[in-house]
C-alpha positions in Angstrom: 0.0 0.1 0.0 1.2 3.6 -0.9 2.6 5.1 2.5 1.0 8.4 1.2 -2.3 6.8 1.1 -4.9 8.6 3.5 -7.8 7.3 5.6 -10.7 9.9 5.2 -13.4 10.1 7.6 -16.9 12.5 7.7 -20.0 12.7 10.2 -23.0 14.5 9.1 -25.2 15.3 11.9 -28.9 14.3 12.2 -31.5 16.7 11.5 -35.4 17.4 12.9 -37.4 18.9 10.3 -40.3 21.4 11.8 -41.7 22.5 7.9 -41.3 21.1 4.4 -39.6 18.2 3.0 -36.8 17.9 0.1 -39.1 16.1 -2.1 -42.6 18.0 -1.7 -44.2 21.0 -3.0 -42.1 23.2 -0.6 -39.5 22.7 -3.7 -36.5 21.4 -1.5 -37.3 24.1 1.3 -37.1 23.0 4.6 -37.1 24.7 8.2 -34.7 22.2 10.2 -32.3 22.5 13.4 -29.0 19.9 13.8 -29.1 17.0 16.5 -25.1 17.4 17.8 -25.9 14.2 19.8 -26.8 12.0 16.6 -25.0 11.5 13.6 -23.7 8.9 11.1 -20.1 8.8 9.8 -18.5 7.1 6.9 -15.0 6.3 6.8 -12.8 5.4 3.3 -9.5 4.0 3.4 -7.3 2.6 1.0 -6.9 -1.4 0.8 -5.4 -3.9 -1.4 -9.5 -5.2 -2.5 -12.6 -3.1 -2.5 -14.2 -4.0 0.9 -17.7 -2.8 2.3 -17.6 -3.5 5.7 -20.9 -4.6 7.2 -21.9 -2.7 10.4 -21.8 -5.4 13.6 -25.1 -4.0 14.7 -27.4 -2.9 11.4 -25.8 -5.3 9.0 -26.5 -8.8 11.2 -25.5 -11.7 9.1 -25.1 -14.0 12.0 -27.5 -14.9 14.6 -28.3 -17.1 17.8 -31.1 -18.8 15.9 -33.7 -18.5 13.3 -36.0 -17.2 16.1 -33.4 -14.3 16.9 -33.2 -13.7 12.9 -36.8 -13.5 12.5 -37.4 -11.2 15.5 -34.4 -9.1 14.4 -36.5 -8.6 10.6 -39.5 -8.2 12.4 -38.5 -5.4 15.0 -35.7 -3.7 12.4 -36.5 -4.6 8.6 -34.2 -6.4 6.2 -32.1 -3.4 5.5 -28.8 -2.0 7.0 -26.5 0.6 5.4 -24.5 -1.6 3.5 -26.8 -0.8 0.5 -26.2 2.7 0.8 -22.7 2.5 0.4 -23.1 0.1 -2.3 -25.3 2.3 -4.1 -23.1 5.5 -3.5 -20.3 3.8 -5.2 -22.1 3.0 -8.3 -23.4 6.5 -8.2 -19.8 8.1 -7.8 -18.4 5.4 -10.4 -21.4 6.5 -13.2 -21.3 10.2 -12.5 -17.4 9.9 -13.1 -17.3 8.1 -16.4 -20.0 10.4 -17.4 -18.3 13.6 -16.4 -15.0 12.1 -18.1 -13.4 12.3 -14.7 -10.4 9.6 -14.2 -10.3 7.7 -11.4 -7.5 6.4 -9.4 -6.7 2.9 -10.1 -6.7 1.7 -6.4 -8.9 0.1 -4.1 -10.7 1.0 -1.0 -12.4 0.0 2.2 -15.5 1.4 3.1 -17.4 1.4 6.4 -19.7 3.4 8.7 -21.0 4.3 12.0 -24.1 5.5 13.2 -25.7 6.6 16.7 -28.9 7.5 15.2 -31.9 5.2 16.6 -33.0 2.6 14.2 -36.4 3.4 12.7 -36.5 7.1 13.5 -36.9 9.9 10.6 -34.6 12.7 11.2 -35.2 14.8 7.7 -34.0 11.8 5.5 -34.9 9.7 3.1 -32.2 7.2 3.7 -30.1 7.5 7.2 -27.7 5.0 8.1 
């Protein structure tokens, strides 16, 4: 791995909307405020292979039993954050191709962390 490689990590804070919705008749205008206690972050670091790391809590693929799996799905649904990370990689790739932006040939590992409570909509269509 190149010693000049850098890990990039950014955090976005949750927002509570008081009025409006980015996709409704308010034409994307909203009145909202940020919550400093709740956030989602994404980390991008160089790696030999392209790896999307599942979150140890929100992207479970191992369960104690079939009952544990079913209970998890009934309470929290089928989706974690991996699908969002994969989707943004695809969008970024397509945008770069469309705009003739040459991407570095190296690979990366992408992971996320969040403390936003599950199934809480905080002014977002999708939040990790």
